[in-house]
N, C-alpha and C positions, 0 to 999 in steps of 0.2 A: 562424537568423541566421548571417551569415558573420563569423567571427573570424579575425584574422591570428595564426597561430602560427608563430614564426620569421619567415619571409618568405612563408608559404604561406597562402592563404585556405581555411578549413575550415568545414564545416557543423556548427553546434551548435544545441541546442534553444532555441526561443523561450519554451517553457512547460515547467516542471518540476513534476510532481506528486510531492511529497516523502514522502508517507505520511500517517498511520501504518498499519501492517499491520492487517487485519481491521476497518477503519473505513469502507470504501466506496470505496477507490481503484480497485478493479477496475471497479466500476460507472461511476465518473466517467471512467476511461480508455476504457471501452467506448462511452460516450456521445460522447466527443470523437473517438474513432477513426472514427466514422461521418460526421463532418463533412468535406465535400469539400475544405475549405481547411486540413485538418490532416494532417500526415504523421507516423505513429507505427508504424514497421515491427515493433516487438515491445515487450512489457512486461518490466520488471525486468532491464534490462541491467546495472545496478549500478555504472556507470562512476565516477560522482563519489564513491561510497561506498568503492570499493576501488582506484582508480587510485593509483599510486605507493606501494603497500603490499606488503610481503612476502606471497607466496602463502599462507603458513601462517596469516596473519591473516584470510584468507577462510574462513569455516566450511566444513568439508569437504563438507557436504551440498549446498551450492550452488556450490561452487568451479568446477565445469566449465561453469556457465551464466552466469558473470559476465564481462562484457567490460571488461578492464582496460587494454588497449592503445589508445593514442590513435588510431593509424591505423585499427584495426578499428572503433573506436567511430564515428569520423567517416565511415567508409565505409558505415555503416548508413544514412546519410542522403543518399547519392548520388542516390537516386531521387526526391528532393523536387522538386516542380514549382514553377515561378514563381508567387508569390503564396501558396504554402502555408506554414503555420507548423509547425515541428517540435516534437513533444512527447516528453518522456522521463518515464515513470512507473515509479519504482523505490522500493519501501518501505524498502530498505536505506539510502536516503539519510536517512531519519529516525533509524533506529537508530544510524547512524554520522554523526551531525550534524556533529561537528567536522571530520571528514575531508571530508564533503560541502562544507562552507563553504570549507575550504582549497582544494579542487580547483576549485570554481566560481570563486573569486576569482583563482586562478592563470591561468585561461584567459579569463575574461570581463573582468577588469580593470574599467575604468569602464563597459563595456557591460552590467555587471550591473544598471544602472539600468533597462534595457529588458527585463529577464528577468521573466516572469510566473511566480510560484511559488504553490503551493497546498498546504495541509495539511487533512486531515480527521481529526478527533478523536472519540473515543467514550468513554463512561463507562469508566474505566480497568479496573475488574474485569470488565465485560462484554467488553472488548477482549481481556483476558488469557485469559478462559475460552473465548472464541470461537477464539483462536489455539490453545489446548489441544485443542479439539474438532476443529479442522482437522488437527492432527497425528495425533489418534486416527483420524480418517477416512482419512488418507493412509497409515496403517500406521507412523507414525513415533513413536507414543506408546503405551506399555503401562501406565504408572503411573497411579494415581488422581491427580486434580488436586491434592489435598492433599499427596500425596507428591512430585508433580512440582515444586511450588513450594518445597520444602524447600531451604535454601541449599546443603547438601552435594550434592544432586542437580543443582541448577542449575550449580554449579561443575564438576561431573564431566562434564556433557554440552554445555556451551555452545560448546565447540570444534567440535562437529559441526553445530550449528544455533544461531544467535543467538536464534531463536524459542523455544528452551527456557527462556530467561529471561522467562517469561510476565509476571511482575509488573514486572520492570525495563523491559520494552518499553512499559509503560503510564505510565511517569514522564515527563510531558510538559513541565513548566515550563521547565527549563533548556534543553532542546532548542528549544522555541518561542522563548524569549528570544534565543537565538543566531541563529535564522533571522530574527526580526524586526529584529535589529540589523544583520544582514548583507544582507538582501534588501529593497530599498525597496518592491517591489511584491509583497506577500504577502497572500494571501486565505486565511482560516481558516473552515472549515465544521465541522459536527458531523454525526454520523449522524442526529440528530434533524432536522437541516435537509434531509437527503437523502430524508426521507419525503414531501417535496414536490418530486419530481425536476424537473418542468417549471419551477418557479420558480427552483430552484438552477441548472439548466442555462442558463436565460436570463441569470441574474446572472453566471455564470462565463463564458459566451460574450461578454457585454458587457465583462467584465474583461479578457478576452484579445484584444479587438478583432476578434471573429469575428461573422459574420452569424448572427443568431438565427432567421432565417426559413428554416430548413432542416428537413427531416424526419429526426428521430432517434428511435429506439426506446428509450424509457426504462422500458418495462414489464418487461423481462427481469430476473430476480433472479439475480445472478451470484455465483459462489464461495461457495455456502452451506456452513455448518458444522453438524455434528450427529453423532450416533452412527451408525456404518455398519450398514445392513441387508444390503447386497449388496456385500461386499468385492471380489469378483471383478470386477464391473462398474466399481467405483470405481478399481481398479487399472488396468483397461484405459483408462478415460477420462483418467487422470492420467499414463499412460505417455508417455515421450518417445522420439522416434526421429528419425533424419535424414529418413526418408520423410515424417513428419508436418511437419517444418520446411519441406521442399521443397514439399509440397502447399499449405501456408499461403501461400507466395510465389506459387504459380501460380493459386490460386483467386481469382476476382473478389471485391472487397471485400464486396459485398452478400451473396454466398453465405457468406463467412467470418462475417459478423454472424449470419446465420441459424443456422449450425452452432454458433457460440458459445452462442446462446440455447438451442438444442436440447440441447447438452452440459450446460448449467447445469440445465435442466429434468430431465434424466436423473439428475444428481447429487442434486437435491433429492428425487427419488422414491426414491433409494437410501439416504437417511439418515432418522433419527428425530430430530426437534427435541428439544433438551435445554437446560435452564436451570440455572444454578448455584443451590444452596440459598440462599434469601434471607437467612438468618441469617449464613451464611458470607460472602455478598456484602457485607453491612453491616459485619461484623467487619473484612474486608480494607480496605474503604473507610475506616473510622475509624482503623485501626492503621497502614496502609501508605500511603494516598493523600490523606488529608485535608489535610495541609500542602501537598502538591504542587498540589492542586486550588485551594486558597486563593491560592497564589502565581500559578497560571495565570490566575486571575480578574484579578489586578492587571496582568499582562503583556498580556493580550488586551483587557481592558476589557469583559468580558462576564460575566454572572452565571451561574455553574455550580452554584448552590445545589441544583438538582434532582439533581445527582450525589452530594450529601452525605447525602441521606436515601433510605430504601428506597422504590423505586417498586413499584406494584402490578403483578405479572406473573402470567400463567397458566403454571404450571410443569408441562410435559408429563411430564418425567422428572426428579424431584428427585434431585440428587446430594448425599447427606447427608454432612455432615462427621463425622469419626470422633471 
């Protein structure tokens, strides 16, 4: 949508995918990016999370990839075609909920009533452990999960990556409360909902006012987490370069979608699935998340009792607590 900033009209998103990390936002963004009436030049620009903040408040591990300048952010959307809706998908917007709301309100003003926002939530321990496994896979984590969640280690490392606060990133209630209060049009899904991708996609497209009679690949399993088998291949697949960024802009959209699916398939073949020990999972749920889950139920008006009791899982590689 066009917003007037000063006396100048600038392009801003019509749709914000707010997070949370490791809950399925990559899949939802991939679905949406295939829609011919959606314009999303890149994922994770982080503008609303980090705009108007000192550079040192941006974790060093992602600092060079965040777009904090208004001109640079708006210029991302110069290629939008008439009739297309702009989408921004940045999980940092969830972690930094207060800053996100402040920056969105600053630029949207009353136009926030027309902004479509979406959250995806996951069992908090599963989300935390999946985030941990992603860092292990990407070579960012060498500690055991039990050591990584110790407060002294979180405090020591959080300046490098907010994601190192694995448990803190799964505290949903107050963030969701703030988003519900601030954004009139907020849709909330869970990873359980995403197990029926065609149903969720139709619901989300309807919510966004987009045609649901389009062909969209919902079969690809994106951004998998697990223990790495082929570290070299994973390093190559995750490496960033100016050449890759230029190539992305030059390749036709359909080819980009195919390459994204192929990359995710290669990643999935390069990892071994792992699940947290069920006893540790229940202990963390009871001691760290129970109050938050109960409060979330009140805020959202949805029953999350299945998050409070141990689900039956097949554990491929049990990670035993010490």
